[in-house]
VEXMITOR-904645 format. One record per atom (N, C-alpha, C): z, y, x; residue in three letters. Coordinates in steps of 0.001 Angstrom, whole numbers, padded with zeros to 6 digits, always signed. Each point is the difference from the previous one (the first is absolute). Layout:
N
ZYXALA ...
This chain:
343
+013403-032717+006932UNK -001045+000928-000445UNK -000190+001100+001047UNK -001266+000365+000242UNK -000321+001056+000950UNK -000890+001032-000685UNK +000169+001274+000382UNK -000698+001090-000675UNK -000608+000964+001009UNK -001262+000382-000247UNK -000606+001162+000642UNK -000520+000889-001116UNK +000380+001267+000043UNK -000344+000956-001055UNK -000821+001126+000625UNK -001202+000237-000538UNK -000913+000963+000604UNK +000229+001453-000421UNK +000953+000252-000935UNK +000169+001404-000384UNK +001337+000273-000655UNK +000719+000979+000532UNK +001161+000581-000678UNK +000085+001471+000377UNK +000725+000771-000808UNK +000166+001435+000228UNK +001445+000350+000373UNK +000691-000922+000622UNK +001425+000162+000265UNK +000305+001159+000944UNK -000805+000177+001039UNK +000245+001097+000939UNK -000173+001345-000698UNK -001034+000110-000817UNK -000206+001238-000759UNK +001147+000234-000974UNK +000493-001068-000623UNK +001114+000120-000943UNK +001281+000416+000714UNK +000242-000552+001187UNK +001171+000410+000782UNK -000093+001477+000380UNK -001187+000429+000374UNK -000197+001418+000325UNK +000336+000872-001208UNK -000462-000426-001186UNK +000249+000773-001214UNK +001495+000097-000295UNK +000700-001127+000133UNK +001447+000002-000234UNK +000697+000966+000949UNK -000347-000082+001281UNK +000686+000816+001003UNK -000349+001482-000139UNK -001183+000296-000539UNK -000368+001399-000197UNK +000775+000628-001156UNK +000423-000826-000960UNK +000766+000497-001144UNK +001506-000150+000201UNK +000387-000968+000825UNK +001418-000247+000261UNK +000180-000153+001509UNK +000293+001080+000668UNK +000049-000011+001467UNK +001039-000976+000547UNK +001048-000264-000785UNK +001040-000913+000466UNK -000109-001384-000620UNK -001178-000330-000545UNK -000194-001303-000647UNK +000225-001127+001002UNK +000715-001064-000418UNK +000291-001109+000914UNK -001135-001019+000100UNK -001072+000209-000755UNK -001073-000993-000061UNK -000698-000171+001346UNK -000143-001244+000414UNK -000706-000354+001226UNK -000856-001225-000279UNK -000731-000429+001006UNK -000770-001227-000156UNK +000915-001214-000120UNK +001224+000132+000489UNK +000955-001104-000092UNK +000587-000120-001398UNK +000278+001117-000633UNK +000577-000037-001341UNK -000394+001256-000753UNK -000571-000169-001194UNK -000435+001158-000772UNK -000076-000343-001482UNK -000337+001009-000803UNK -000125-000161-001454UNK -001434-000318-000409UNK -000845-000324+000950UNK -001419-000231-000236UNK -000293-001484-000253UNK -001271-000383+000109UNK -000394-001381-000281UNK -000077-000869+001253UNK +000036+000635+001154UNK -000096-000742+001258UNK +001084+000457+000961UNK +000764-000947+000518UNK +000854+000225+001158UNK +000109-001306+000775UNK +000584+000066+001181UNK -000028-001142+000912UNK +000740-001241-000519UNK +001194+000113-000552UNK +000667-001214-000492UNK -000784-000701-001103UNK -000580+000774-000917UNK -000776-000615-001088UNK -001306-000589+000516UNK -000604+000627+001008UNK -001190-000579+000610UNK +000326-001336+000648UNK +001117-000046+000727UNK +000434-001242+000633UNK +000240-001084-001048UNK +000599+000389-001126UNK +000291-000935-001073UNK -001258-000688-000514UNK -001120+000731-000039UNK -001256-000558-000502UNK -000884-000584+001093UNK +000424+000057+001247UNK -000772-000603+001073UNK -001164+000839+000489UNK +000148+001321-000015UNK -001085+000868+000451UNK -000289-000212+001489UNK -001278-000175+000305UNK -000463-000028+001385UNK -000492+001374+000438UNK -000642+000713-000944UNK -000626+001269+000352UNK -000111+000876-001232UNK +000224+001284+000200UNK -000201+000996-001050UNK -000858+001129+000531UNK -001081+000313-000711UNK -000756+001209+000285UNK +000746+001181-000604UNK +000278+001013+000800UNK +000661+001211-000483UNK -001016+001139-000028UNK -000338+000447-001207UNK -000994+001059-000150UNK +000638+001373+000128UNK -000693+000912+000665UNK +000356+001405+000000UNK -000843+000649-001092UNK +000610+000153-001179UNK -000706+000497-001179UNK +000133+001507-000100UNK -001136+000676-000205UNK -000022+001452-000128UNK -000730+000386-001279UNK +000646+000827-000829UNK -000610+000558-001209UNK -000533+001385+000349UNK -001321+000149-000022UNK -000620+001253+000433UNK +000402+001187-000866UNK +000421-000249-001233UNK +000408+001097-000880UNK +001415+000484+000310UNK +000710-000747+000826UNK +001384+000354+000298UNK +000234+000395+001459UNK -001007-000143+000855UNK +000165+000262+001427UNK -000934+001127+000446UNK +000536+000952+000735UNK -000850+001052+000547UNK -000764-000487+001226UNK +000579-000950+000728UNK -000645-000555+001188UNK +000206-001519+000008UNK -000995-000776-000448UNK +000170-001454-000096UNK +000243-000669+001344UNK -000584+000559+001057UNK +000200-000580+001331UNK +001437+000174+000456UNK +000542+001199-000182UNK +001385+000258+000379UNK +000956-000893-000789UNK -000289-000182-001304UNK +000845-000865-000828UNK -000012-001432+000519UNK -001190-000480+000370UNK -000110-001371+000506UNK +000691-000152+001352UNK -000089+001016+000847UNK +000691-000047+001292UNK +001514-000037-000186UNK +000498+000762-000971UNK +001431-000025-000299UNK +000420-001411-000418UNK -000823-000633-000868UNK +000324-001351-000453UNK -000164-001037+001106UNK -000926+000237+000917UNK -000131-000890+001159UNK +001285+000003+000808UNK +000543+001195+000211UNK +001266+000118+000722UNK +001129-000693-000762UNK +000028+000181-001324UNK +001026-000653-000823UNK -000129-001516+000093UNK -001232-000497-000050UNK -000266-001438+000122UNK +000606-000550+001293UNK -000309+000643+001114UNK +000493-000516+001284UNK +001508+000180+000155UNK +000546+001107-000508UNK +001452+000171+000073UNK +000721-001101-000770UNK -000536-000353-001182UNK +000630-001053-000798UNK -000164-001372+000660UNK -001190-000297+000484UNK -000263-001297+000630UNK +000862-000183+001246UNK +000122+001075+000781UNK +000728-000097+001271UNK +001505-000203-000179UNK +000516+000256-001188UNK +001426-000232-000266UNK +000344-001487-000051UNK -000991-000832-000326UNK +000286-001409-000295UNK -000944-000932+000758UNK -000015+000092+001337UNK -000976-000774+000787UNK +000180-001506-000098UNK +001181-000454-000378UNK +000206-001442-000156UNK -000522-000517-001323UNK -000323+000922-000935UNK -000443-000396-001332UNK -001485+000268-000241UNK -000509+001093+000577UNK -001375+000413-000286UNK -000563+000763+001186UNK -001292-000203+000270UNK -000664+000725+001079UNK -001429+000357-000406UNK -000494+001146+000497UNK -001383+000385-000312UNK -000991-000886+000740UNK -001165-000191-000617UNK -001040-000810+000629UNK -001337+000724-000073UNK -000816-000259+001006UNK -001388+000474-000003UNK -000961-001130+000348UNK +000531-001196+000253UNK -000852-001125+000398UNK +000521-001298-000607UNK -000880-000966-000063UNK +000379-001324-000507UNK +001015-000660+000926UNK -000135+000213+001292UNK +000951-000573+000956UNK +001421+000471-000300UNK +000158+001276-000308UNK +001318+000526-000337UNK +000532-000602-001303UNK -000888-000212-000955UNK +000418-000637-001255UNK +000541-001395+000277UNK -000713-000758+000816UNK +000445-001363+000335UNK +001333+000029+000744UNK +000158+000939+000908UNK +001260+000112+000738UNK +001161+000286-000951UNK -000213+000874-000967UNK +001046+000311-000966UNK +000314-001201-000892UNK -001029-000752-000369UNK +000223-001199-000796UNK +000875-000992+000760UNK -000291-000174+001271UNK +000770-000942+000825UNK +001438+000468+000213UNK +000216+001317-000066UNK +001340+000565+000195UNK +000712+000298-001319UNK -000610-000420-001090UNK +000587+000194-001334UNK +000208+001468-000336UNK -000979+000823+000415UNK +000020+001425-000343UNK -001156+000317-000939UNK +000201+000971-000862UNK -001068+000490-000864UNK -000907+000918+000810UNK -001302-000093-000231UNK -000963+000908+000624UNK -000299+001151-000955UNK -000180+001191+000563UNK -000308+001199-000772UNK -001327+000573+000481UNK -000977+000046-000904UNK -001326+000511+000334UNK -000193+001354-000681UNK -000386+000997+000763UNK -000119+001366-000504UNK -001403+000239-000554UNK -000075+000586-001216UNK -001287+000286-000634UNK +000014+001422-000572UNK -001194+000519-000282UNK -000150+001304-000632UNK -000586-000168-001388UNK +000574+000720-000976UNK -000543-000024-001361UNK -000447+001407-000371UNK -001188+000341+000430UNK -000676+001277-000278UNK -000738+000426+001255UNK -001337-000130-000039UNK -000799+000308+001175UNK +000081+001450+000454UNK +000369+000913-000916UNK +000079+001415+000361UNK +001162+000292+000938UNK +000858-000984+000221UNK +001034+000148+001024UNK -000636+000397+001334UNK -001197-000511+000250UNK -000692+000298+001266UNK -000762+001326-000035UNK -000038+000661-001167UNK -000605+001331-000148UNK -001442+000035+000497UNK -000702-001102-000159UNK -001398-000058+000386UNK -000231-000095+001494UNK +001056-000209+000769UNK -000101-000002+001461UNK +000105-001419+000557UNK -001011-000436+000731UNK +000046-001312+000643UNK +001075-000041+001087UNK +000301+001138+000601UNK +001057+000019+001016UNK +001358-000270-000650UNK +000219+000525-001209UNK +001236-000314-000722UNK +000057-001494-000318UNK -001129-000567-000407UNK -000055-001436-000277UNK +000378-000792+001239UNK -000552+000375+001153UNK +000314-000704+001244UNK +001473+000163+000376UNK +000543+001166-000258UNK +001405+000207+000327UNK +000924-000817-000905UNK -000360-000143-001269UNK +000803-000862-000870UNK -000118-001463+000436UNK -001168-000382+000508UNK -000118-001340+000582UNK +000966-000150+001176UNK +000052+001008+000858UNK +000916-000048+001148UNK +001462-000061-000443UNK +000298+000543-001187UNK +001355-000034-000543UNK +000313-001320-000713UNK -000996-000877-000077UNK +000253-001322-000552UNK -000640-000296-001329UNK -000745+000942-000576UNK -000654-000240-001291UNK -001116-001020+000167UNK -000013-000998-000888UNK -001028-001047+000086UNK -000714-000267-001327UNK +000229+000856-001013UNK -000708-000124-001269UNK +000031+001361-000683UNK -001094+000323-000745UNK -000015+001284-000713UNK -000863-000090-001246UNK +000537+000521-001135UNK -000846+000221-001171UNK -000799+001272+000250UNK -001241+000011-000442UNK -000850+001165+000228UNK +000355+001144-000942UNK +000528-000327-001180UNK +000439+001018-000955UNK +001301-000459-000645UNK +000653+000947-000676UNK +000992-000370-001004UNK -000607+000428-001330UNK +000625+000864-000773UNK -000509+000311-001340UNK -000811+001286-000100UNK -000339+000610+001134UNK -000744+001250-000034UNK -001170-000034+000978UNK -001037+000781-000318UNK -001099+000160+000938UNK +000532+000511+001339UNK -000597-000478+001068UNK +000325+000545+001313UNK -001270+000088+000833UNK +000127+000276+001258UNK -001178+000188+000847UNK -000766-001297+000252UNK +000611-001140-000317UNK -000642-001291+000265UNK -000710-000564-001221UNK +000521+000286-001198UNK -000610-000582-001182UNK +000781+000312-001258UNK -000228-000837-001006UNK +000590+000211-001319UNK +000806-001218-000420UNK +000989+000206-000868UNK +000802-001118-000486UNK -000492-000503-001348UNK +000565-001084-000462UNK -000146-000425-001388UNK +001240+000468-000753UNK -000024+001248-000416UNK +001140+000575-000707UNK -000556+001118-000861UNK +000371+000028-001287UNK -000734+000874-000907UNK +000752+001106-000724UNK +001311-000076-000259UNK +000652+001134-000666UNK -000160+001286+000810UNK -000685+000995-000558UNK -000221+001245+000723UNK -000997-000118+001125UNK -000706-001136+000057UNK -000908-000261+001128UNK -001274+000831-000112UNK -000383+000650+001067UNK -001249+000759+000045UNK -000691-000269+001325UNK -001306+000009-000023UNK -000752-000111+001253UNK -001313+000751-000160UNK -000509+000512+001065UNK -001285+000685-000056UNK -001109-001008-000266UNK -000964+000374-000843UNK -001079-000923-000340UNK -000759-000457+001238UNK -000108+000872+000979UNK -000743-000376+001208UNK +000697-001105+000776UNK +001319-000205-000265UNK +000743-001036+000696UNK -000053-001343-000722UNK -000532+000000-001243UNK -000050-001246-000770UNK -001165-000866+000453UNK +000072-000390+001238UNK -001081-000787+000585UNK +000574-000843+001115UNK -000199-001297-000086UNK +000493-000886+001045UNK -000987-000031+001154UNK +000514-000109+001215UNK -000867-000155+001164UNK -000783-001310-000075UNK +000459-000919-000853UNK -000658-001304-000141UNK -000645-000138-001375UNK -000550+001104-000514UNK -000442+000038-001388UNK -001052-001062-000327UNK -000751-000461+000958UNK -001040-000987-000284UNK +000518-001430-000014UNK +001271-000193+000317UNK +000511-001373+000088UNK +001349-000160-000682UNK +000261+000828-001014UNK +001195-000174-000803UNK -000421-000266-001440UNK +000886-000550-000841UNK -000354-000213-001406UNK -000473+001295-000635UNK -000968-000100-000894UNK -000580+001197-000610UNK +000780+000473-001211UNK +000975-000784-000458UNK +000802+000414-001146UNK +001395-000590+000125UNK +000909+000519-000800UNK +001338-000571-000058UNK +000954+000504+001059UNK -000398+001016+000772UNK +000899+000530+001014UNK +000959+001005-000636UNK +001285-000132+000300UNK +000977+000955-000518UNK -000281+001391+000560UNK -000301+000064+001286UNK -000344+001267+000648UNK -001021-000285+001097UNK -001253+000407-000205UNK -001038-000319+000991UNK +000041+000875+001244UNK +000874+001008+000027UNK +000069+000868+001173UNK +000328-000814+001245UNK -000777+000211+001043UNK +000175-000781+001221UNK +000732+000759+001082UNK -000079-000532+001206UNK +000611+000641+001153UNK -000862+001163+000477UNK +000645+000966+000611UNK -000706+001111+000620UNK -000532-000435+001367UNK -000779+000868+000617UNK -000469-000270+001351UNK +001181-000184+000945UNK +001028+000830-000170UNK +001200-000124+000829UNK +000716-001324-000296UNK -000025-000403-001257UNK +000601-001281-000350UNK -000661-001152+000728UNK -001325+000052+000125UNK -000719-001045+000729UNK +000347+000038+001489UNK +000201+001194+000543UNK +000420+000112+001403UNK +001371-000642+000197UNK +000885+000186-000971UNK +001324-000605+000085UNK -000094-001526-000048UNK -000887-000538-000851UNK -000175-001455-000049UNK -000340-000544+001382UNK -000952+000625+000653UNK -000446-000454+001311UNK +001131+000060+001016UNK +000745+001111-000014UNK +001087+000158+000965UNK +001138-000973-000284UNK +000301-000236-001271UNK +001064-000936-000352UNK -000343-001414+000457UNK -001253-000399-000188UNK -000404-001332+000465UNK +000084-000099+001516UNK -000399+001055+000687UNK +000028-000017+001463UNK +001431-000050+000529UNK +000900+000770-000635UNK +001394+000031+000440UNK +000750-001285-000334UNK -000296-000538-001178UNK +000777-001125-000496UNK +000990+000411-001071UNK -000321+001071-000744UNK +000783+000392-001167UNK -000651-000635-001225UNK +000756-000815-000712UNK -000536-000735-001144UNK -000320+000969-001137UNK -001178-000132-000565UNK -000441+000847-001106UNK +000554-000569-001305UNK +000663+000862-000768UNK +000643-000393-001252UNK -000692+000734-001144UNK -000608-000748-000942UNK -000774+000606-001084UNK +000797+000198-001280UNK +001290-000338-000013UNK +000806+000333-001176UNK -000032+001506-000213UNK -000132+000415-001251UNK -000106+001403-000437UNK -001409+000558+000148UNK -000861-000616+000753UNK -001317+000561+000277UNK -000923-000132-001215UNK -000913+000956-000154UNK -000986-000052-001077UNK -000869-001246+000124UNK -000612-000380-001111UNK -000900-001158+000029UNK -001173+000247+000953UNK -000577+001204-000060UNK -001087+000310+000930UNK +000465-000069+001444UNK +001207+000471+000249UNK +000561-000070+001346UNK +000204-001424+000468UNK +000413-000876-000925UNK +000167-001412+000355UNK -001306-000560+000558UNK -001115+000276-000704UNK -001277-000563+000452UNK -000488+000657+001289UNK +000375+001250+000207UNK -000303+000611+001296UNK +000747-000725+001122UNK +001270-000315-000227UNK +000748-000762+001002UNK -000676-001345+000246UNK -000345-000681-001065UNK -000589-001332+000134UNK -001317+000039+000780UNK -000827+000990-000276UNK -001336+000040+000606UNK -000052+000718+001343UNK +001083+000655+000406UNK -000013+000735+001265UNK +001046-000511+000985UNK +000496-001196-000241UNK +000950-000613+000938UNK -000425-001440+000266UNK +000548-000553+001066UNK -000282-001383+000354UNK +001238-000886-000112UNK +001174+000576+000211UNK +001227-000774+000051UNK +000625-000140-001399UNK +000895-000950-000171UNK +000706-000132-001282UNK +000845+001233-000291UNK +000233+000249-001277UNK +000870+001100-000420UNK +000891-000498-001135UNK +000930+000838-000429UNK +000979-000429-001003UNK +000032+000962-001187UNK +000526-000509-001103UNK +000516+000824-001096UNK +001483-000332-000034UNK +000819+000813+000632UNK +001376-000387+000295UNK +000869-000155-001238UNK -000318+000724-001078UNK +000814-000097-001225UNK -000861+000284-001224UNK -000826-000975-000360UNK -000912+000112-001137UNK -000113-001341-000718UNK -000275+000061-001305UNK -000138-001213-000803UNK -001409-000131-000558UNK -000172-000848-001015UNK -001319-000327-000545UNK -000311+000845-001234UNK -001095+000734+000046UNK -000388+000859-001120UNK -000419-000809-001226UNK -000477-001208+000211UNK -000399-000835-001136UNK +001179-000331-000898UNK +001205-000033+000551UNK +001203-000318-000780UNK +000732+001257-000460UNK -000103+001065+000756UNK +000623+001280-000357UNK -000968+001098+000413UNK -000672+000642-000974UNK -001088+000927+000325UNK +000468+001359+000495UNK +000982-000013+000892UNK +000426+001220+000666UNK -000947+000270+001161UNK -000426+001245+000147UNK -000988+000312+001032UNK +000528-000247+001412UNK +001310-000176+000159UNK +000569-000312+001312UNK -000220-001460+000395UNK -000407-000824-000946UNK -000200-001418+000280UNK -001427-000278+000461UNK -000224-001218+000488UNK -001284-000405+000580UNK -000846-000755-001007UNK -001305+000285+000006UNK -000915-000797-000808UNK -000174-001376+000640UNK -000554-000924-000769UNK -000251-001339+000543UNK -000953+000050+001187UNK -000974+000891-000052UNK -000939+000113+001122UNK +000722+000471+001262UNK +000926+000933-000155UNK +000775+000478+001149UNK +000879-001111+000562UNK +000653-000738-000895UNK +000840-001121+000431UNK -000828-001003+000795UNK -001172-000307-000514UNK -000872-000966+000671UNK -000424+000507+001371UNK -000316+001277+000088UNK -000459+000553+001276UNK +001122+000050+001034UNK +001215+000345-000430UNK +001134-000020+000928UNK +000228-001418+000504UNK -000071-000982-000915UNK +000191-001389+000393UNK -001067-000484+000956UNK -001264+000318-000286UNK -001098-000423+000859UNK +000104+000622+001389UNK +000511+001222+000088UNK +000131+000690+001281UNK +001195-000517+000806UNK +000918-000701-000660UNK +001183-000481+000700UNK +001194+000924-000123UNK -000041+000908-000989UNK +001096+000923-000221UNK +001068-000568-000907UNK +000990+000827-000308UNK +001137-000439-000811UNK +000308+001049-001065UNK +000426-000483-001168UNK +000393+000842-001122UNK +001488-000214-000263UNK +000780+001072+000038UNK +001435-000099-000239UNK +000329+000208-001465UNK +000606-001002-000630UNK +000385+000096-001407UNK +001026+001116-000197UNK -000307+000911-000925UNK +000851+001145-000295UNK +000920-000351-001162UNK +001300+000313+000101UNK +000982-000386-001015UNK +000160+001025-001125UNK -000738+001091+000038UNK +000163+001079-000983UNK -000592-000407-001349UNK +000784+000175-001060UNK -000414-000438-001324UNK -001308+000605-000474UNK -000270+001276+000301UNK -001231+000643-000452UNK -001254-000578+000639UNK +000164-000730+001101UNK -001141-000635+000646UNK -000071-001504-000327UNK +000884-000447-000896UNK +000067-001423-000345UNK -000434-000289-001424UNK +000401+000854-000933UNK -000343-000218-001407UNK -000421+001313-000630UNK -000886-000090-000984UNK -000493+001189-000682UNK +000879+000295-001205UNK +000482+001223-000083UNK +000794+000439-001138UNK -000757+001111-000716UNK -000487-000257-001211UNK -000804+001017-000702UNK +000764+001287-000290UNK +001336-000060+000031UNK +000796+001205-000248UNK +000170+000852+001254UNK -000420-000549+001127UNK +000084+000749+001246UNK +001362-000011+000645UNK +000930-000758-000546UNK +001335-000067+000578UNK +000019-000955+001176UNK +001007+000164+000856UNK +000168-000937+001101UNK +000342-001379-000543UNK -000796-000981+000335UNK +000293-001364-000399UNK +001012-000610+000948UNK +000806-000906-000532UNK +000910-000726+000869UNK -000808-000898+000931UNK +000366+000014+001238UNK -000632-000873+000990UNK +000724-001342-000007UNK -000742-001075-000256UNK +000574-001342-000014UNK -000638-000859+001079UNK +000724-001013+000431UNK -000557-000900+001013UNK -001164-000795-000572UNK +000029-000270-001313UNK -001118-000720-000618UNK -001281+000832+000052UNK +000121+001316-000210UNK -001197+000842+000056UNK -000531+000109+001425UNK +000883+000025+000985UNK -000448+000009+001399UNK -000708-001304+000331UNK +000573-001120-000446UNK -000612-001308+000250UNK -001366-000107-000674UNK -000136+000625-001164UNK -001283+000001-000711UNK -001077+000696+000829UNK +000343+001125+000586UNK -000948+000696+000876UNK -000290-000827+001254UNK +001026-000649+000530UNK -000197-000848+001176UNK -001006-001096-000294UNK +000120-000609-001166UNK -000909-001084-000380UNK -001435+000505-000099UNK -000157+001154-000625UNK -001349+000563-000164UNK -000611+000352+001351UNK +000758+000675+000845UNK -000523+000412+001309UNK -000358-001216+000840UNK +000840-001039-000040UNK -000295-001224+000754UNK -001262-000666-000515UNK -000198+000009-001310UNK -001197-000615-000583UNK -001271+000745+000389UNK +000104+001313+000151UNK -001175+000818+000320UNK -000233+000103+001507UNK +001032+000283+000745UNK -000153+000276+001432UNK +000444-001109+000926UNK +000643-001039-000572UNK +000514-001082+000835UNK +001465+000216+000333UNK +000716-001081+000175UNK +001430+000076+000268UNK +000306+000779+001278UNK -000919+000011+000952UNK +000259+000640+001297UNK +000063+001517-000069UNK -000459+000602-001103UNK -000007+001467-000077UNK +001246+000549-000694UNK +000951-000860-000335UNK +001174+000428-000760UNK +001202+000268+000899UNK +000663+001128-000240UNK +001251+000304+000674UNK +000904+000784-000928UNK +001037+000595+000537UNK +000942+000800-000771UNK -000063+001454+000439UNK +000053+000904-000978UNK +000051+001432+000276UNK +000852+000669-001062UNK +001291-000202+000093UNK +000937+000280-001084UNK -000099+001410-000579UNK -000181+001009+000858UNK +000137+001406-000378UNK +001454+000340-000306UNK +000937-000777+000550UNK +001419+000305-000172UNK +000299+001428+000450UNK +000888+000643-000735UNK +000415+001390+000220UNK -001134+000983-000220UNK -001074-000476-000672UNK -001118+000864-000325UNK -000414-000074-001456UNK +000750-000764-000819UNK -000340-000067-001424UNK +001258+000082-000850UNK -000205+000384-001271UNK +001114+000075-000934UNK -000194-001029-001109UNK +000847+000040-000991UNK -000097-000951-001103UNK +000812-001255+000258UNK +000188-000768-001061UNK +000796-001217+000085UNK -000790-001095+000713UNK +000649-000708+000900UNK -000672-001040+000769UNK +000909-001206+000165UNK -000558-001175-000247UNK +000759-001224+000220UNK +000315-000168+001487UNK -000951+000365+000846UNK +000257+000073+001441UNK +000526+001403+000278UNK +001285+000206-000260UNK +000563+001340+000051UNK +000335+000448+001413UNK +000085-000939+000946UNK +000139+000358+001406UNK -000431-001191+000848UNK +000091+000161+001319UNK -000580-001008+000888UNK +000833-001269+000114UNK +001128-000058-000666UNK +000809-001223+000023UNK -000437-001014-001047UNK -000974+000368-000846UNK -000336-000806-001176UNK -001274-000834+000155UNK -000528-000101+001217UNK -001324-000603+000186UNK -000062-001481-000362UNK +001135-000681-000038UNK -000021-001409-000409UNK -000496-000144-001431UNK +000210+001024-000837UNK -000507-000030-001374UNK -001521-000044-000020UNK -000617+000727+000923UNK -001461-000007+000072UNK -000498-001356+000472UNK +000660-000579+000981UNK -000400-001328+000477UNK +000065-001020-001138UNK +001030+000078-000824UNK +000125-000918-001140UNK -001135+000209-000994UNK -000345+001263-000266UNK -001080+000294-000942UNK -001347-000474+000529UNK -000226+000150+001292UNK -001250-000487+000593UNK -000096-001519-000116UNK +001122-000676+000207UNK +000025-001457-000132UNK -000311-000413-001428UNK +000600+000702-000969UNK -000239-000307-001406UNK -001453+000268-000398UNK -000662+000891+000728UNK -001404+000320-000290UNK -000969-000986+000628UNK +000519-000990+000725UNK -000854-001032+000564UNK -000275+000109+001479UNK +000571+000998+000661UNK -000168+000100+001445UNK +000857-001058+000700UNK -000545-000598+001037UNK +000740-000991+000773UNK +000964+000706+000956UNK +000898-000768+000609UNK +000924+000575+000984UNK -000764+000624+001152UNK -001085-000660+000416UNK -000831+000544+001076UNK -000653+001303-000424UNK -000496+000071-001242UNK -000599+001224-000522UNK +001017+001138-000011UNK +001207-000289-000441UNK +001039+001025-000108UNK +000353+000546+001379UNK +000069-000882+000986UNK +000235+000456+001373UNK -001117+000922+000470UNK -001227-000338-000358UNK -001131+000829+000413UNK +000073+001383-000648UNK +000348+000029-001279UNK +000103+001271-000716UNK +001157+000840+000537UNK +001135-000639+000222UNK +001217+000735+000361UNK +000006+000487+001437UNK -000699-000726+000911UNK +000011+000503+001381UNK -001145-000480+000878UNK -000487-001216-000181UNK -000927-000557+000991UNK -001338+000713+000045UNK -000543+000377-001149UNK -001297+000664+000009UNK +000052+001327+000747UNK +001041+000784-000242UNK +000116+001285+000699UNK +000305-000221+001475UNK +000815-000995+000299UNK +000296-000303+001405UNK -001274-000390+000741UNK -000828-000835-000604UNK -001281-000375+000616UNK -000915+001212+000157UNK -000001+000870-001007UNK -000798+001215+000050UNK +000442+000894+001161UNK +001309+000153+000176UNK +000509+000816+001092UNK -000278-000656+001357UNK -000007-001310+000036UNK -000349-000682+001239UNK -001403+000381+000447UNK -000909+000143-000971UNK -001382+000382+000321UNK -000138+001496+000272UNK +000725+000825-000761UNK -000258+001437+000012UNK +000876+000792+000968UNK +001193-000500+000316UNK +000897+000764+000884UNK -000074-000538+001428UNK 
């Protein structure tokens, strides 16, 4: 079995541990989290995207926080060069595969890390970042998220740049990208930073679709038709990502898998993940399916409780009618092919 995972928050989680426990022994090699190197090896990981996640309500300077985590990322990676190495190109991924090393791809989860500056975006590219979500759960200079508890936005901002070519009803949040957000789209495509629409508002999604030419991803999102959480994708979005040649990473978080009328965290099961996989494949095609665990970024009970348990998901996909070839495509080949084109 081989695995490529488009999203985890392990670096941010390690930072949090070390900020509260200065002498904590947790490292990328061994920790109390959901991802470490021995467990990744156990499941056959080829590549892990490591997100630098920033909560704007908790950081006075999101750029400084991300730079600190960038340093932590490289310090951890450099300790274990025989086990894992950073990558910025498909050639490096192939070299690591041939040498039996895990590849580590650096991503940003919160566009405000760049503080509205294209020069900051270019500098993060120079530091190895190759994917970025435009928002997390709060409005920023680029656009709006699909997140509603305490959510506020100015009425003048409730307008998509693509208002004439998006659905006229059924949008969770029609707020689109700002002018600066559109500038970032253009620069990201030119640089080669993959655009990630997970967390982005529905209006923002259609702005990305109508103002870009290259494929893009939803690194950790599921199907809204099966679980009506605003963080999930509508069937139209799934279809558009598939038609463009993008990839959707299945998220293992229970709240994005099943609807609980009581509002409690639902247990995440491999059967519920496989159910979303089946729906997304039926709508967008098997080629648009990948994995985006959100490990170390979600709470609640999960059957896939850490990265050593991925064989359970493969079994559930098989029971759902996916062939061995399909399972390989979902677990690693689709994302590997995508990176071959995009990196």
